[in-house]
C-alpha positions in Angstrom: 71.3 93.6 71.8 70.4 93.8 68.1 70.9 91.2 65.6 73.3 93.3 63.8 75.3 94.0 67.0 75.4 90.2 67.7 76.6 89.4 64.1 79.4 92.2 64.3 80.5 90.7 67.8 80.6 87.3 66.4 82.6 88.3 63.8 84.8 90.5 65.6 85.5 87.9 68.1 86.2 85.0 65.5 89.8 86.9 64.9 92.3 85.4 67.5 93.7 88.0 69.9 97.3 89.0 68.9 100.0 87.4 70.7 102.0 89.3 73.5 105.1 89.6 70.8 102.7 91.0 68.3 101.1 93.6 70.9 104.4 94.7 72.2 106.1 94.8 68.9 103.5 97.1 67.9 103.4 99.4 71.0 107.4 99.7 71.0 107.5 100.4 67.5 105.0 103.3 67.8 106.7 104.6 70.6 109.8 104.6 69.0 108.5 106.3 66.1 107.6 109.2 68.2 111.1 109.8 69.3 113.8 111.3 66.9 115.9 108.4 66.9 119.1 108.6 64.6 121.4 105.5 63.5 124.3 107.1 65.6 122.2 107.0 68.9 122.7 104.9 71.8 119.8 104.1 74.2 120.8 103.0 77.9 118.2 100.5 79.1 117.7 100.0 82.5 117.4 96.1 83.1 116.7 94.7 86.4 116.3 91.1 85.2 112.6 91.1 85.9 110.1 90.1 82.8 109.4 93.9 82.1 112.9 95.1 81.7 114.0 91.7 79.9 111.1 92.0 77.5 112.0 95.7 76.8 115.6 94.9 76.1 114.6 92.3 73.4 111.6 94.3 72.0 113.9 97.3 71.3 116.1 94.9 69.3 113.2 93.5 67.2 112.2 96.6 66.2 115.4 97.8 64.7 114.8 96.0 61.5 111.3 97.5 60.9 112.5 101.2 61.8 115.8 100.6 59.7 117.7 102.3 62.5 120.5 100.4 64.1 120.8 102.3 67.1 122.8 101.0 70.1 121.6 99.3 73.1 123.6 99.7 76.4 122.0 97.6 79.3 122.6 99.0 82.8 122.0 97.2 85.9 122.1 98.6 89.4 122.6 96.3 92.4 121.1 98.2 95.3 118.8 96.3 97.8 118.9 94.1 100.9 118.2 90.6 99.2 121.6 89.0 99.9 122.6 86.3 97.4 119.3 87.0 95.2 120.6 90.2 94.2 123.7 89.1 92.7 121.9 86.3 91.1 119.8 88.8 89.3 123.0 90.5 88.3 124.6 87.4 86.8 121.4 86.7 85.0 121.6 90.1 83.4 125.3 89.6 82.6 124.6 86.3 80.7 121.5 87.9 78.8 123.7 90.7 77.6 126.5 88.5 76.6 124.2 86.0 74.7 122.7 89.3 72.7 126.3 90.7 72.4 125.2 94.0 74.2 127.4 96.0 76.3 126.5 96.4 80.1 127.2 98.5 83.0 126.9 97.2 86.5 127.4 98.8 89.7 126.7 98.3 93.4 125.3 100.8 96.0 124.4 101.2 99.7 120.9 102.4 99.8 120.6 102.2 103.6 123.6 104.4 104.0 122.5 106.8 101.5 119.2 107.2 103.1 120.8 107.8 106.4 123.3 110.3 105.1 120.9 112.3 103.1 118.0 112.1 105.3 115.6 110.6 102.9 112.2 109.7 104.1 111.9 106.1 102.9 114.2 103.1 101.6 112.0 103.3 98.5 112.7 106.8 97.6 116.4 106.3 98.3 116.5 103.5 96.0 114.9 105.5 93.1 117.2 108.4 93.7 120.4 106.1 93.3 118.7 104.2 90.2 118.3 107.4 88.4 121.6 108.6 89.3 123.2 105.6 87.9 121.3 105.8 84.5 122.3 109.3 84.3 125.7 108.5 84.8 125.8 105.9 82.4 124.1 107.9 79.6 126.5 110.7 80.1 129.2 108.3 79.9 127.8 106.7 76.6 126.8 109.8 75.2 123.1 108.6 75.3 120.3 110.9 74.5 117.6 108.3 75.5 117.1 106.2 78.7 114.5 103.5 78.4 112.9 101.9 81.4 110.3 99.3 81.6 107.3 101.0 83.2 103.9 99.4 81.9 100.5 100.3 81.8 99.9 98.5 85.1 102.7 100.6 86.8 101.1 103.8 85.6 97.7 102.6 87.1 99.3 101.8 90.4 101.2 105.3 90.4 97.8 107.1 90.1 96.3 105.4 92.7 99.0 105.8 95.1 98.8 109.6 94.1 95.3 109.8 94.6 95.7 108.2 98.3 98.3 110.8 99.0 96.0 113.6 97.8 98.2 114.9 95.0 97.3 117.6 92.2 97.1 117.3 88.6 100.8 116.2 88.6 100.0 113.2 90.4 97.0 112.2 88.2 99.5 112.6 85.0 101.4 110.0 86.8 104.1 108.9 84.0 104.4 110.1 80.6 105.9 107.8 77.6 108.6 110.6 76.7 109.5 113.2 79.5 112.6 115.2 80.7 114.7 113.7 83.1 112.8 113.5 86.5 115.8 115.3 88.5 116.6 118.9 87.7 120.0 120.1 87.5 121.4 117.6 85.1 122.9 119.2 81.8 123.2 117.9 79.4 120.2 115.7 80.2 118.9 112.8 78.8 115.2 112.0 78.0 113.3 109.4 79.9 111.5 106.9 77.8 108.8 104.5 78.6 108.0 102.3 75.7 105.9 99.8 77.4 103.5 102.4 78.8 100.8 101.0 76.9 101.6 97.4 77.4 100.2 95.1 80.3 102.4 93.5 82.8 100.7 90.0 81.9 102.0 90.4 78.2 105.6 91.1 79.5 105.3 88.1 81.8 104.0 86.0 78.8 106.7 87.0 76.4 109.6 86.8 79.0 108.3 83.3 79.8 108.9 82.1 76.3 111.9 79.7 75.9 114.1 82.1 74.0 113.7 84.7 76.9 113.6 83.9 80.8 113.4 86.3 83.7 114.2 86.7 87.2 111.3 87.1 90.1 112.1 89.6 92.6 111.0 88.2 96.1 110.5 91.9 97.2 107.7 92.2 94.7 105.5 90.3 97.1 106.5 91.9 100.5 103.2 93.9 101.7 105.6 96.1 103.6 105.6 98.4 100.6 102.6 100.5 99.5 103.0 99.7 95.8 102.9 95.9 96.8 99.9 96.7 98.6 98.2 98.4 95.8 99.2 96.0 93.2 98.3 92.6 95.2 95.2 93.9 97.1 93.6 97.1 95.7 94.0 96.5 91.8 92.3 93.2 91.8 89.6 94.4 94.3 88.6 97.4 91.8 89.0 95.1 88.9 86.6 92.7 90.3 84.3 95.0 92.1 84.3 98.2 90.0 85.6 98.1 86.6 87.3 95.0 85.0 89.2 97.6 82.7 90.6 99.7 85.7 94.1 99.8 84.2 92.8 101.2 80.9 90.5 103.6 82.6 93.2 104.9 84.9 95.5 105.2 81.8 92.7 107.5 80.3 92.8 109.7 83.4 96.4 110.2 83.2 96.3 111.0 79.6 93.5 113.5 80.0 95.4 115.2 83.1 98.7 115.3 80.8 96.7 117.2 78.0 95.3 119.6 80.6 98.6 120.0 82.3 100.4 120.6 79.0 98.3 123.6 78.3 98.6 124.8 81.9 102.4 124.6 81.8 102.3 126.7 78.6 100.3 129.1 80.3 102.9 129.0 83.2 105.7 129.7 80.9 103.9 132.8 79.4 103.4 134.3 82.7 106.8 133.4 84.4 109.1 136.4 83.0 106.2 138.8 84.6 106.0 137.0 88.1 109.7 136.3 88.1 111.7 138.8 86.5 115.1 138.3 88.1 115.7 134.7 88.3 117.7 133.0 91.2 120.3 135.2 92.9 123.8 134.5 93.9 122.4 133.5 97.4 120.0 131.2 96.1 116.8 133.6 96.5 114.1 133.9 94.0 111.7 136.8 94.1 108.0 136.6 92.8 106.0 139.7 92.3 103.0 138.9 94.7 100.7 141.2 92.8 101.3 139.6 89.4 101.1 136.0 91.1 97.9 136.5 93.0 96.0 138.2 89.9 96.3 134.7 88.1 94.0 131.7 88.6 94.8 129.5 91.4 95.9 126.7 89.3 98.5 128.8 87.4 99.6 130.2 90.8 100.2 126.7 92.0 102.2 125.9 88.8 104.3 129.0 89.3 104.9 128.4 92.8 106.1 124.6 91.9 108.6 126.0 89.1 109.8 128.6 91.4 110.7 125.9 94.2 112.1 123.7 91.5 114.4 126.7 90.4 115.7 127.1 93.8 116.2 123.6 95.1 116.4 121.5 91.8 114.1 119.1 93.7 110.6 118.6 92.0 109.4 115.7 94.4 108.9 116.8 98.0 106.6 119.9 97.6 103.2 119.0 98.5 100.0 120.3 97.7 99.6 121.9 101.1 102.9 123.8 100.9 101.5 125.3 97.5 98.4 126.2 99.4 100.2 127.9 102.2 102.6 129.7 99.9 99.8 131.0 97.9 97.9 131.9 101.1 100.8 134.2 102.4 101.0 135.5 98.9 97.6 136.8 99.0 97.7 138.3 102.5 98.0 142.1 103.2 101.0 141.6 105.8 104.6 141.1 105.1 106.8 139.0 107.2 104.5 135.7 106.9 106.8 132.8 106.5 106.3 129.1 105.2 108.6 126.6 106.2 109.4 124.3 103.1 111.2 120.8 102.8 115.1 120.8 102.9 115.4 123.9 105.2 113.7 126.3 102.8 111.4 128.9 103.2 109.0 131.3 101.6 108.7 134.6 103.0 106.1 137.5 102.1 108.0 140.8 102.0 106.5 143.9 100.7 105.4 143.3 97.1 107.6 140.2 96.9 107.3 136.4 97.8 110.9 135.4 98.5 111.8 131.6 98.3 115.3 130.9 99.7 117.3 128.8 102.1 115.9 129.0 105.5 116.7 132.0 107.9 115.2 132.4 111.5 112.0 134.0 110.7 110.4 136.9 112.5 107.0 135.6 112.4 105.4 132.3 113.3 105.0 129.9 110.4 102.3 127.9 112.0 98.6 128.6 111.9 96.6 130.1 115.0 95.8 127.2 117.1 92.5 125.6 116.4 91.9 123.9 119.7 92.9 120.4 120.9 91.9 117.3 119.0 92.4 113.6 118.8 94.4 111.9 115.9 92.6 109.1 113.7 94.9 106.2 113.9 95.6 103.5 111.4 94.1 100.6 113.5 91.5 98.1 112.5 89.8 98.5 109.0 91.5 102.1 108.8 94.5 102.0 106.4 95.8 105.4 106.6 94.3 107.9 109.5 93.9 111.5 108.2 92.8 114.2 110.6 92.0 117.7 109.8 91.7 120.6 112.1 91.9 124.4 111.4 95.2 125.0 109.5 96.7 121.4 110.3 96.2 118.0 108.5 97.7 114.9 110.4 98.2 111.8 108.5 99.0 108.5 110.2 99.9 105.5 108.7 101.7 102.1 109.6 105.0 101.3 108.3 107.5 98.4 108.4 110.9 99.3 108.6 113.8 97.0 107.2 117.3 96.4 108.5 119.4 99.4 108.0 116.4 101.7 107.2 116.9 105.1 108.7 114.5 106.3 111.5 115.4 110.0 110.4 112.3 110.9 108.0 114.4 114.1 107.0 111.3 116.3 107.6 111.2 117.7 111.1 107.1 117.5 110.6 107.3 113.9 110.1 108.4 111.1 112.6 108.2 107.5 113.2 106.7 106.5 116.6 106.2 103.2 118.3 102.8 101.7 117.8 102.6 100.6 121.5 103.2 104.5 122.3 99.9 105.3 120.6 98.0 102.3 121.6 95.5 103.9 123.9 95.1 106.9 121.3 96.5 110.2 121.0 95.6 114.1 121.3 97.3 116.9 119.8 97.5 120.3 122.0 100.1 122.6 122.8 102.1 123.6 125.4 101.1 124.0 128.9 103.3 125.5 132.1 104.9 122.5 133.7 105.2 120.4 130.6 108.2 117.9 130.7 109.6 115.3 128.3 112.6 113.1 128.1 113.9 113.7 124.5 114.9 110.6 122.5 118.8 109.9 123.3 119.0 112.2 126.4 118.9 111.5 129.9 116.5 112.6 132.1 113.2 115.0 131.7 113.5 118.4 130.6 110.9 121.3 130.8 109.6 121.8 127.4 110.0 125.6 127.8 113.9 124.9 127.9 113.7 122.8 124.7 112.2 125.8 123.1 114.7 128.0 124.3 117.6 125.6 123.2 116.0 125.6 119.9 115.8 129.5 119.5 112.2 129.5 119.2 110.6 132.9 119.6 108.2 133.1 122.6 105.3 133.9 120.4 105.7 130.5 118.5 105.2 128.4 121.7 101.7 128.5 121.8 101.1 127.3 118.3 103.7 124.3 118.3 101.7 120.9 118.0 102.4 118.3 121.0 101.4 114.8 120.5 100.3 113.6 123.8 99.1 110.0 125.1 97.9 108.9 128.6 101.7 108.2 129.1 102.8 111.9 128.5 104.3 113.8 125.6 105.3 111.7 122.8 106.4 114.1 120.1 106.9 118.1 120.4 106.3 118.3 116.7 109.2 119.7 114.7 111.5 119.6 117.6 111.8 116.2 119.6 110.5 112.9 120.1 110.2 111.4 123.5 112.4 108.7 124.4 109.7 106.0 125.4 107.8 106.7 122.1 110.9 105.9 120.0 110.7 102.8 117.5 112.4 99.7 118.7 114.2 97.2 116.3 113.5 93.3 116.8 116.6 90.6 116.8 116.4 90.8 112.9 116.7 94.5 112.7 113.3 95.2 111.7 110.7 97.4 113.4 106.9 98.3 113.1 106.2 101.8 113.1 103.5 104.4 113.0 104.7 107.5 110.7 102.9 110.7 111.8 103.2 113.5 109.4 102.0 117.1 110.0 101.1 119.4 107.2 99.9 123.0 107.2 96.9 123.4 104.9 94.6 126.2 104.1 91.0 125.8 102.6 
């Protein structure tokens, strides 16, 4: 290091690091300046009682004098988990916090487990997220708010990106979260905008701020439960990456998100330019959208994927459950020469090649098998020992196996016929994937006695030409799961005396290179 560099570093380090209050004030102030806030505006603030949301609620009050805009803050707190008295103590803390500051507050309670069970949502965490955003949107509508502020930090963004990378997400996953974004659930009109003023703030700063005598916060015990993937990322993976790879890993992942967002903004603008030519008619009265195959497949694969994602969202109102595998499969049949090829999509929808059109619509019984040609029998990589998530890829199939701990009240119905929870003991001696053989029998979950597999196929209305392509998960004990149809009684998950259960979640996905 040169003498000049040493002098500069010493000069720079002679200045004290700004306090958490100053750092947060600057970040939130700059974020607010990027909004078109008006003095008549109400901002709904999601407040859980944790350090991030309590710091956000306070900081939005602090910046008003600097901005000279006296917008209204309306706090919103949802009681929606399984922690017993602790969740009610959190709600009381938020009530006291808002009363001390003279702020209006809306509090509601919902039953996440019942919602998950009734709607077939795949995880408790996703069901809770759905209900939180439904609640915040409802409060925004009732108060006339144009913005809903939530307290996601730079650490939350980094964790989200790592989770998306682990799941094989595309550009949307690398973008993670943005500071100002459209409402994440389509179909809301008028929809508030989602604002994340703390996205440039570290969690350590919100904790330091909220620990000051004038503030205070609640510590959610579920944040330390390693049953949840995000907690494992925060508690184990992030510290390991910071120690062994890059001490500034949070900042590095934030840069990655901003780069992905910039590139995705450009691609989405291109998508808008091509949309009228690819989808000239819009969604019809039967919920079907037709895409011109020729116009679609003439474009770059990146634009094809974005146009297909937009088409899916237009038909279903859902932007979350469509995977990269689904997009690849839809693009594959759009490029093909034959009509009649069909892709099964989440939520009982299909994409079907029909002449010059690719039709996305509510599911009908297709006349051609949606499954790829059988690649031959193969073994599944299971999440035992050092393997956290087992991924097996063979031909057009990708099988993901991951351990899960299901909490009391959590549904065993994943809501996806290509995904199931199995007992770890059922897979202890390994598992092979094969197709139907004459004489195969199994006892379906919840049914008495064993039945011929060909009878189960017939009951499900499956055409004969499908049967040699349907995957079967087989162990030394027998057929554990006829994928997309029935789980075996002996392979099902058992709950312990506390209502909890250990499970292995198997997911079959169709992919094309």
